[in-house]
Structures are given as structure tokens and as C-alpha cells.
C-alpha positions as CSV (number, residue, x, y, z in Angstrom):
1,M,0.2,0.0,0.3
2,S,1.3,3.1,-0.7
3,A,2.2,5.7,1.8
4,P,-1.0,8.2,3.0
5,L,-1.2,11.8,1.7
6,L,-1.9,12.9,5.4
7,E,-1.3,10.9,8.5
8,V,-2.1,12.8,11.8
9,R,-0.4,11.0,14.6
10,D,-1.4,11.3,18.6
11,L,-2.6,15.1,18.1
12,S,-3.3,16.6,21.1
13,V,-4.2,20.8,21.2
14,E,-4.4,22.9,24.3
15,I,-6.3,26.6,25.0
16,A,-4.2,28.8,27.6
17,A,-7.2,30.3,29.6
18,G,-5.5,32.4,32.4
19,R,-3.2,29.9,34.3
20,E,-4.6,26.8,33.1
21,K,-4.3,24.9,29.9
22,L,-7.3,23.0,28.7
23,R,-7.1,20.3,26.3
24,V,-9.4,20.5,23.7
25,V,-8.2,17.9,21.4
26,E,-6.5,14.7,23.0
27,G,-4.7,11.6,21.3
28,V,-6.2,12.1,17.5
29,S,-4.8,10.0,15.3
30,F,-6.1,9.6,11.2
31,S,-5.1,9.5,7.9
32,V,-6.0,10.7,4.5
33,G,-5.1,8.8,1.1
34,R,-4.9,10.3,-2.1
35,G,-8.4,10.4,-4.0
36,E,-9.9,9.6,-0.6
37,A,-12.5,11.5,1.3
38,V,-12.6,10.9,5.2
39,G,-15.1,12.3,7.5
40,L,-14.7,13.9,11.0
41,V,-17.9,13.9,12.4
42,G,-19.5,14.8,15.7
43,E,-21.4,17.6,17.8
44,S,-20.5,21.2,17.7
45,G,-17.4,21.0,20.5
46,S,-16.4,17.6,19.5
47,G,-12.9,19.2,18.8
48,K,-13.3,18.5,14.9
49,S,-12.4,22.3,13.6
50,M,-9.8,22.3,16.5
51,S,-8.2,19.3,14.7
52,A,-8.4,20.8,11.3
53,F,-6.9,24.0,12.4
54,A,-4.1,22.0,13.8
55,I,-3.2,20.6,10.4
56,L,-2.7,24.2,9.1
57,N,-1.8,25.3,12.1
58,L,-3.7,28.1,11.9
59,F,-6.0,28.4,14.9
60,P,-8.9,31.2,15.6
61,S,-7.3,32.0,19.0
62,P,-3.7,33.1,19.6
63,H,-4.1,31.1,22.8
64,A,-4.5,27.7,21.1
65,R,-1.4,25.5,20.3
66,I,-0.5,21.9,19.2
67,A,0.5,20.1,22.7
68,G,1.7,17.0,21.3
69,G,1.5,14.5,18.1
70,D,2.9,15.0,14.9
71,I,1.5,15.9,11.5
72,W,3.0,14.1,7.9
73,L,2.0,15.6,4.9
74,E,3.4,13.6,1.9
75,G,6.3,12.1,4.2
76,R,7.1,15.5,5.5
77,N,6.2,16.5,9.4
78,L,4.8,19.7,9.6
79,R,5.5,20.3,13.1
80,G,8.1,22.9,13.6
81,L,8.1,24.6,10.5
82,S,8.7,28.3,10.0
83,A,6.2,31.1,9.4
84,R,7.8,31.3,5.9
85,E,7.5,27.3,5.2
86,W,4.3,27.2,6.6
87,R,3.4,30.1,3.6
88,G,4.4,27.5,1.1
89,V,2.3,24.9,2.8
90,R,-1.0,26.7,3.1
91,G,-3.0,27.0,-0.2
92,A,-0.4,25.2,-2.5
93,Q,-0.5,22.1,-0.6
94,I,-3.2,22.4,1.5
95,G,-6.4,24.0,0.8
96,M,-9.4,25.5,3.3
97,V,-12.9,25.7,2.7
98,F,-15.0,27.4,5.8
99,Q,-18.6,27.4,6.5
100,D,-19.8,30.6,5.7
101,P,-18.4,32.0,2.5
102,S,-19.8,35.6,3.6
103,S,-17.3,35.5,6.2
104,Y,-14.7,34.8,4.1
105,L,-15.1,36.7,0.6
106,D,-14.6,40.6,0.7
107,P,-18.2,42.5,-0.2
108,L,-15.9,45.1,-2.1
109,I,-14.1,43.0,-4.4
110,P,-15.3,41.1,-7.8
111,V,-14.8,37.0,-7.1
112,G,-12.8,36.8,-9.8
113,R,-10.0,38.9,-8.0
114,Q,-10.6,37.1,-5.1
115,V,-9.8,33.7,-6.4
116,A,-6.6,35.5,-8.4
117,E,-5.5,36.6,-5.0
118,T,-4.3,32.8,-3.7
119,L,-2.2,32.6,-6.8
120,R,-0.4,36.1,-6.6
121,A,-0.1,35.8,-3.0
122,H,2.4,32.6,-3.9
123,G,3.9,34.8,-7.0
124,R,1.4,32.9,-9.6
125,N,1.2,36.3,-11.6
126,E,1.5,35.0,-15.1
127,G,-1.8,33.5,-16.3
128,A,-3.7,34.0,-13.3
129,E,-6.9,35.2,-15.2
130,A,-6.9,32.4,-17.4
131,R,-6.2,30.1,-14.2
132,V,-9.6,32.2,-12.3
133,L,-11.9,31.1,-15.5
134,E,-10.4,27.4,-15.6
135,L,-11.5,27.4,-12.3
136,L,-14.6,28.8,-12.2
137,D,-15.5,26.4,-15.1
138,L,-14.2,23.2,-13.0
139,M,-16.8,24.4,-10.3
140,E,-19.4,24.3,-12.9
141,L,-20.3,27.8,-12.3
142,P,-22.1,29.3,-15.7
143,S,-20.8,32.1,-18.0
144,P,-17.2,32.0,-15.7
145,A,-16.0,35.1,-17.3
146,E,-19.3,37.2,-16.1
147,V,-19.4,35.2,-12.5
148,A,-15.6,36.6,-12.3
149,R,-17.0,40.1,-12.5
150,K,-19.7,40.0,-9.9
151,Y,-19.2,40.8,-6.5
152,P,-20.3,38.2,-3.6
153,H,-23.8,39.6,-2.6
154,E,-24.3,39.3,-6.2
155,L,-24.3,35.2,-6.3
156,S,-26.4,32.6,-4.1
157,G,-25.0,30.9,-1.2
158,G,-24.4,27.8,-3.3
159,M,-22.4,29.9,-5.8
160,R,-20.0,31.5,-3.0
161,Q,-19.4,28.3,-1.6
162,R,-17.8,27.3,-5.2
163,I,-15.9,30.5,-5.6
164,L,-14.3,29.7,-1.9
165,I,-13.4,25.8,-3.2
166,A,-12.3,27.6,-6.5
167,A,-9.8,29.6,-4.6
168,A,-8.8,26.7,-2.2
169,L,-8.0,24.5,-5.2
170,A,-6.1,27.8,-7.4
171,L,-2.8,26.0,-6.7
172,R,-3.7,22.8,-7.0
173,P,-2.7,21.6,-3.5
174,A,-2.9,17.6,-2.9
175,L,-5.3,18.0,0.3
176,L,-8.4,19.8,0.6
177,I,-9.8,20.5,4.3
178,A,-13.5,21.2,4.2
179,D,-14.7,22.6,7.2
180,E,-19.0,22.1,7.6
181,P,-19.1,23.3,3.8
182,T,-22.7,22.7,3.2
183,T,-24.0,23.7,6.5
184,A,-25.9,27.1,5.6
185,L,-27.2,25.7,2.1
186,D,-30.6,24.4,1.4
187,V,-30.9,20.8,0.5
188,T,-30.6,20.9,-3.1
189,V,-27.7,23.2,-3.4
190,Q,-26.1,20.9,-0.3
191,A,-26.2,17.9,-2.8
192,G,-24.7,19.9,-5.6
193,I,-21.8,20.6,-3.6
194,L,-21.5,17.3,-2.5
195,D,-21.7,16.0,-5.9
196,L,-18.7,18.4,-7.0
197,L,-16.5,17.6,-4.0
198,T,-17.3,13.9,-5.0
199,R,-16.3,14.6,-8.7
200,L,-12.8,16.6,-7.8
201,R,-11.4,14.0,-6.0
202,V,-11.9,11.6,-8.3
203,E,-10.7,13.8,-11.3
204,L,-7.9,15.7,-9.8
205,D,-7.1,12.5,-7.5
206,L,-7.8,14.9,-4.2
207,G,-7.6,13.9,-0.5
208,I,-10.6,15.6,1.2
209,L,-10.8,16.2,4.9
210,L,-14.9,16.7,5.4
211,I,-15.5,18.0,8.8
212,T,-19.1,17.6,9.5
213,H,-21.9,17.0,12.0
214,D,-24.0,15.5,9.7
215,L,-23.7,11.8,9.2
216,G,-25.7,11.7,6.2
217,V,-23.1,14.3,4.1
218,V,-20.7,11.6,5.4
219,A,-23.0,8.7,4.1
220,E,-22.7,10.7,0.8
221,T,-19.1,11.8,0.5
222,C,-16.6,9.7,2.5
223,Q,-14.9,6.4,2.5
224,Q,-13.6,6.6,5.9
225,V,-15.3,8.1,9.0
226,H,-13.9,9.1,12.4
227,V,-16.2,9.8,15.2
228,M,-15.3,12.5,17.7
229,Y,-16.5,13.3,21.2
230,A,-15.3,15.6,23.6
231,G,-11.9,16.2,22.0
232,T,-11.0,12.1,21.1
233,I,-12.0,9.9,18.6
234,V,-14.4,7.1,20.1
235,E,-15.2,5.1,17.1
236,Q,-13.5,5.0,13.6
237,N,-14.3,2.5,10.5
238,E,-15.1,2.5,7.0
239,V,-18.3,4.4,6.4
240,G,-20.6,1.3,5.1
241,A,-19.5,-0.8,7.8
242,L,-20.4,1.7,10.5
243,F,-23.6,2.9,9.0
244,R,-24.6,-1.2,9.2
245,Q,-23.3,-1.5,12.6
246,P,-21.8,1.1,15.0
247,R,-20.5,-0.1,17.9
248,H,-20.2,3.0,20.4
249,P,-23.3,4.2,21.8
250,Y,-22.5,7.6,20.6
251,S,-21.9,6.6,17.1
252,Q,-25.6,4.7,17.6
253,G,-26.7,7.7,18.9
254,L,-26.1,10.1,15.9
255,L,-27.5,7.6,13.8
256,G,-30.6,7.5,15.8
257,S,-31.0,11.4,15.7
258,M,-30.7,10.9,11.7
259,L,-33.1,7.9,11.3
260,G,-34.8,7.1,14.8
261,P,-32.8,4.5,17.7
262,D,-35.0,1.8,15.7
263,S,-33.8,3.2,12.4
264,R,-36.9,3.8,11.1
265,A,-37.2,7.3,9.5
266,G,-39.7,9.8,11.1
267,N,-39.0,8.2,14.5
268,L,-37.8,11.6,16.3
269,F,-34.7,11.2,18.8
270,S,-32.2,13.1,20.3
271,I,-29.2,12.4,22.4
272,P,-30.2,13.7,25.8
273,G,-27.1,16.5,27.6
274,S,-24.4,18.0,25.8
275,V,-20.6,17.6,25.1
276,P,-18.8,18.5,28.3
277,G,-16.7,21.4,28.2
278,A,-12.8,21.3,28.5
279,R,-12.8,22.1,32.2
280,D,-16.1,19.7,33.1
281,M,-14.5,16.4,31.7
282,P,-15.7,13.6,33.4
283,A,-13.5,10.5,34.8
284,G,-13.6,7.6,32.8
285,C,-15.2,7.3,29.6
286,R,-16.2,10.9,28.6
287,F,-19.6,9.9,27.0
288,H,-20.6,7.7,30.4
289,P,-23.0,10.7,31.8
290,R,-25.0,10.9,28.5
291,C,-24.5,6.8,27.5
292,P,-27.7,4.5,28.4
293,I,-25.7,1.4,29.1
294,F,-23.5,3.3,31.9
295,Q,-22.3,0.9,34.1
296,P,-20.8,2.3,37.5
297,G,-17.2,1.2,38.3
298,L,-17.0,0.1,34.6
299,C,-17.5,3.2,32.6
300,D,-16.6,5.5,35.3
301,T,-13.0,4.5,36.1
302,G,-10.0,5.3,33.6
303,E,-10.3,6.7,30.2
304,P,-10.9,3.4,27.9
305,A,-8.4,3.3,25.0
306,L,-9.2,2.9,21.3
307,V,-9.5,-0.9,20.6
308,D,-9.3,-2.4,17.1
309,R,-12.6,-4.9,16.5
310,T,-12.5,-8.3,15.1
311,G,-14.0,-7.3,11.3
312,G,-12.4,-4.0,11.4
313,G,-12.8,-0.6,12.6
314,S,-12.0,0.3,16.1
315,D,-13.9,2.2,19.4
316,R,-13.5,3.1,22.8
317,C,-16.5,1.3,24.6
318,R,-15.8,-1.0,27.2
319,R,-19.3,-2.9,26.3
320,S,-18.6,-2.5,22.5
321,G,-20.7,-5.4,20.9
322,E,-23.3,-6.3,23.9
323,F,-26.1,-4.4,22.1
324,D,-26.7,-3.8,18.5
325,N,-28.4,-0.5,19.6
326,A,-28.0,0.8,23.2
327,W,-30.6,3.3,22.5
328,R,-33.3,1.0,22.1
329,R,-33.2,0.5,25.7
330,T,-34.2,3.8,26.6
331,A,-36.6,4.9,23.5
């Protein structure tokens, strides 16, 4: 087997809060191959986006930092790069697409010029206009030359998201990180963006790391999925295998939120409670305060390891395999 395009090994991220150092990501490991889409899925606060920001060493807060682990891209360890070296990685080797294009597109500059800025920032001035039109056509935008002259407010939400994807791919990076790229879009537009990402993955042999809270998006787009909860990965498997037989109660609950706890559409269901904050992390399994099969003395003592299971995949549940669906007991 060829080496993975991206390999994240035992990643930890912490945020300084006064004299405290709060771990928001702990011991996360995963890989992305060329031409492969990998999903990081979980509720808000699970650590998905912070893991993605760590890969680019581009945190939204100056108080956040990588506290441990390594990040390998095409055989090169990104830990310890200088600021100058990082400028050669961001955009050129790794592209990033954010959730809300309105927050990242300048309302006063035509979108074609904004896509070209990615090229010019890396010294690619020659042929920039032609490359912009090529990218807009690749994004399946009608009349690329006309679209390039428009301002963000003149475009629909789906078109603005395609502009962001075009800017992220301007320099032909091998890896695209997409952080909730369809959350703000309606269902039909969302489907178009997912189809576009799938086509780009195949045509460009592009590795994609997709950050989402929606398992339905993962099912449509990804080959591998890693379920995150409270800063750790609690289950990982091939997408088809996880959907057929999720082992961790949290994974089962996420699927239940989409399909109902007994997998019948229309049966509304939600996991009670919320993801704990970094200051309030429970002892033992981080999910046990919300878990329907919590067993005192087993689940609240010592954090469980991520264990490989027979037949593929791994999870952190000490009662893994005891129940096809733990939530049926309380549904």
C-alpha cells in the first residue's frame, strides 16, 4: 500500500485560559489517502474544527497551540515549520474551505479577483486570469467570465461556496480540508456541492478531509469516518461498515438522531445532554454521563483505549458489541 497523503499521529491541542491549559483535542490519529474522502463527524464542541486548524497550524485564537503529536503531509512532518515554510504549505499543498463564505469573501472585491489573490500571493501572476476562468468552469459555474466580475452579494449561497472551493484549489493542492461546507445551504444546493466535491476528488486525485456534524453528508461523500466526542475519536471505520453496525453508543445515537433509535425514519430522537467542556471532562469514558448503558465502576474509571475490533474498525467503548443499538433500551 502507498503511504497516506496526510497522517495525523496522536494529535493534542490545548488552549491557555489564564494559568490553565485546557485540552480540547486529545490523542487524535487518522490518515487521508490520495483520492480519498475522510469524514470527521460529531456535535459542536467535539474538537473537529480544532483538529483541522491544527493541521494548518492556523488557529482562530492566539491562545491555542499544538500540545503533542505529529502531522505528516506527503512524508514531511509539519511540526516545527517556520512561518515562511508554512506560507509555502497553506494554499499550495493544503487548501481550506470554511463554513460560511460570506465571512471569508470581501464584499467590495469581485470574486474573480479574490480567487486570483490566492495565485498572486504565491507569485503566480502570469496566466492568473486564465486560471481563474478555468477554475470557475471546473466549479460548474455558468458563464465564468461574467461570474468573475460579480461581487459576492450578487451570487447565491451555493455559488459563493463554489468560489471558495475554487480559491482553495487554485494552486492544485493535494489535500482539501472542508469545514462544514454545506451547513448554511438548503438541501438541493447542498447535494450539488457534495456531488462537486466527489467529482473533484476523482478527477484531481484529491484527498479530502470533511468536517461535519451530519452523518448523512458523510454517507454521501466519504469512504472512511472518524466519530469524535469531547476531543477524542470514539469510533472509526469504513463508512458502510459503521452505518451497518455502529458499535459505540455515541455513534449509534448520532445515527438515531438521523433515522430514529430503531432505524425507522420519522421517529424523532436526540441524545440527551451536551458535550462537556474542557474544564468539566468526566472521569472514565467521556460519554458515560449521557450513555444509556453506563455501568458504574466500569465506565467511570480510567479513560478507555481505542481498541481494534474483529472485522475492522475500532472504538472506545468497554461494552462494545453488547448491544446492536444501546438506545433501544430507553427509546
